[in-house]
BALOBA-1460 file (C-alpha; in Angstrom, 3 decimals):
// residues 71
<rec num="1" residu="m" x="130.808" y="-26.119" z="-21.452"/>
<rec num="2" residu="p" x="128.996" y="-24.443" z="-24.373"/>
<rec num="3" residu="i" x="130.026" y="-25.334" z="-27.890"/>
<rec num="4" residu="d" x="132.091" y="-22.667" z="-29.615"/>
<rec num="5" residu="t" x="130.272" y="-20.793" z="-32.405"/>
<rec num="6" residu="v" x="133.056" y="-21.612" z="-34.851"/>
<rec num="7" residu="e" x="132.752" y="-25.309" z="-34.021"/>
<rec num="8" residu="r" x="128.967" y="-25.199" z="-34.508"/>
<rec num="9" residu="f" x="129.476" y="-23.412" z="-37.825"/>
<rec num="10" residu="l" x="132.016" y="-25.997" z="-38.973"/>
<rec num="11" residu="v" x="129.615" y="-28.826" z="-38.119"/>
<rec num="12" residu="a" x="126.876" y="-27.153" z="-40.173"/>
<rec num="13" residu="l" x="129.084" y="-26.964" z="-43.287"/>
<rec num="14" residu="s" x="129.359" y="-29.640" z="-45.925"/>
<rec num="15" residu="p" x="132.534" y="-31.736" z="-45.555"/>
<rec num="16" residu="h" x="134.073" y="-30.031" z="-48.598"/>
<rec num="17" residu="d" x="133.414" y="-26.495" z="-47.321"/>
<rec num="18" residu="r" x="134.396" y="-27.475" z="-43.768"/>
<rec num="19" residu="e" x="137.829" y="-28.579" z="-44.953"/>
<rec num="20" residu="k" x="138.369" y="-25.284" z="-46.779"/>
<rec num="21" residu="v" x="137.170" y="-23.134" z="-43.883"/>
<rec num="22" residu="q" x="139.430" y="-25.009" z="-41.463"/>
<rec num="23" residu="q" x="142.395" y="-23.958" z="-43.612"/>
<rec num="24" residu="l" x="141.548" y="-20.276" z="-43.132"/>
<rec num="25" residu="p" x="143.067" y="-18.207" z="-40.312"/>
<rec num="26" residu="r" x="141.131" y="-18.379" z="-37.036"/>
<rec num="27" residu="e" x="140.095" y="-14.720" z="-37.363"/>
<rec num="28" residu="e" x="138.424" y="-15.449" z="-40.715"/>
<rec num="29" residu="q" x="136.705" y="-18.517" z="-39.266"/>
<rec num="30" residu="v" x="135.324" y="-16.350" z="-36.453"/>
<rec num="31" residu="r" x="134.139" y="-13.729" z="-38.960"/>
<rec num="32" residu="l" x="132.329" y="-16.388" z="-40.996"/>
<rec num="33" residu="a" x="130.804" y="-17.963" z="-37.887"/>
<rec num="34" residu="d" x="129.531" y="-14.552" z="-36.788"/>
<rec num="35" residu="a" x="128.005" y="-14.012" z="-40.238"/>
<rec num="36" residu="w" x="126.397" y="-17.451" z="-39.947"/>
<rec num="37" residu="e" x="124.866" y="-16.527" z="-36.580"/>
<rec num="38" residu="l" x="123.413" y="-13.344" z="-38.122"/>
<rec num="39" residu="e" x="122.050" y="-15.353" z="-41.052"/>
<rec num="40" residu="l" x="120.326" y="-17.744" z="-38.659"/>
<rec num="41" residu="r" x="118.900" y="-14.916" z="-36.587"/>
<rec num="42" residu="d" x="117.787" y="-12.572" z="-39.359"/>
<rec num="43" residu="d" x="116.562" y="-14.795" z="-42.200"/>
<rec num="44" residu="t" x="112.859" y="-15.431" z="-41.706"/>
<rec num="45" residu="d" x="112.840" y="-18.148" z="-44.383"/>
<rec num="46" residu="l" x="115.035" y="-20.261" z="-42.132"/>
<rec num="47" residu="d" x="112.504" y="-20.048" z="-39.287"/>
<rec num="48" residu="t" x="110.139" y="-22.521" z="-40.926"/>
<rec num="49" residu="l" x="112.969" y="-24.842" z="-41.863"/>
<rec num="50" residu="s" x="114.345" y="-24.558" z="-38.331"/>
<rec num="51" residu="e" x="111.027" y="-25.715" z="-36.915"/>
<rec num="52" residu="l" x="111.097" y="-28.768" z="-39.170"/>
<rec num="53" residu="s" x="114.808" y="-29.512" z="-38.901"/>
<rec num="54" residu="p" x="117.212" y="-27.284" z="-36.974"/>
<rec num="55" residu="p" x="120.288" y="-28.984" z="-38.491"/>
<rec num="56" residu="a" x="118.941" y="-28.386" z="-42.002"/>
<rec num="57" residu="a" x="118.405" y="-24.689" z="-41.243"/>
<rec num="58" residu="e" x="121.924" y="-24.407" z="-39.840"/>
<rec num="59" residu="s" x="123.390" y="-26.142" z="-42.895"/>
<rec num="60" residu="e" x="121.431" y="-23.895" z="-45.274"/>
<rec num="61" residu="a" x="122.634" y="-20.782" z="-43.467"/>
<rec num="62" residu="a" x="126.237" y="-22.044" z="-43.469"/>
<rec num="63" residu="a" x="126.080" y="-22.753" z="-47.200"/>
<rec num="64" residu="r" x="124.814" y="-19.215" z="-47.803"/>
<rec num="65" residu="v" x="127.682" y="-17.702" z="-45.802"/>
<rec num="66" residu="v" x="130.419" y="-19.500" z="-47.743"/>
<rec num="67" residu="k" x="128.713" y="-19.358" z="-51.137"/>
<rec num="68" residu="g" x="131.154" y="-17.896" z="-53.627"/>
<rec num="69" residu="l" x="133.967" y="-17.737" z="-51.079"/>
<rec num="70" residu="f" x="135.975" y="-20.539" z="-52.657"/>
<rec num="71" residu="d" x="135.213" y="-20.018" z="-56.345"/>
């Protein structure tokens, strides 16, 4: 069974951000996870990082998606 995009996104977040995102409605979590997927796909700077460390690239993209969301 494939891992849900929201679950993958939550894993990529820092523990602090993960806790906050988990408190959001499911629809908002899905919206953020979709934005994360687009960030991973479209940001060419993450390609190099992804080759070196896929988890680091996923975490960087997740941090970008939630940046400023909880300020």
